[in-house]
N, C-alpha and C positions, 0 to 999 in steps of 0.2 A: 353184194357180191362185187369184188373188184375186178375190172377188166384189164387185161394186159394186152397191149398192142404188139403183135409180133411182126405183122406185115403192114406195109403201106402201099396202097393202090393209087393209081392215077385217077383223078376225079372223073374222067370220061368212062373208065371201066366201072367205077362205082355206080354211075348213073345207068350205064348200059345193062349191067347184070343185077341192078337193084340190090346192091350189097348192104345198104343201110337197113333194108327190111329183112335180110337173110337171118336165119336162126341156125342152131346146131343141126336140127333135123334136115335142113336143106342140103347139108354137105355130108352127113354121116347117117347110116341106118342103125337102128338098135337103140337101146336105152342110153340115157346120159351117163357119162362116166362118173364114178364116185372116187374122189382122190382122198387118200388117207393122209391125215396130218401127223407128222412126227413131233415128239417133244423137242423143245429147243435144247441145244447142247450147252449153251452158256446160261448161267443163272441170270435171273432178272436183275436189273440194275439196283433195285431197292435192296436186295440181299447183299449185293457186292459192297454197298456203302457201309454196312454193319461191320465189315472187316477192316475198315480204315483205322489207322492209328494216328492219334493226335501227337504231333511232334513239336508243337510250338514251344512247350516247356524245354525240350531238349535243345531247340534252336537258341533259346535265350541262354541256356547254360553254356553252349558252345561259344557264343559271342562273349560271354563273361570270361571264360577261360582264355580265349584269344587275347582279350584286353589285358588280363593278368600277365600272360606270357610276354606281351609287348612291353609292359611296364618292367618286367624282370630283365628283358634284354637291354632296355634303356639304362636300368640301374647297373648292369654289368659293364656297359660301355662307359658310364660315368666313373666307375671304379677304376677301369683300365686307364682312362685319361688322367685320373688323379695320381695313379701310381707311376705313370711314365714320366 
């Protein structure tokens, strides 16, 4: 069971009221509360990874097309210089 610290007490009061030895029954009467756990709203990360798309091939294609376009622009500039 994980404990969550909500309050922080000064050490003198912890010693005075023996709070280190205190339990739930010391503060509240009746049975222990039962907290209902709800389902997580987000899917677990393992399932989220299945939906990933590999774009490395597309990245290479984009780089290749950019290189081709750059070469085309240089060829056009050379033609213009030759004609002028």
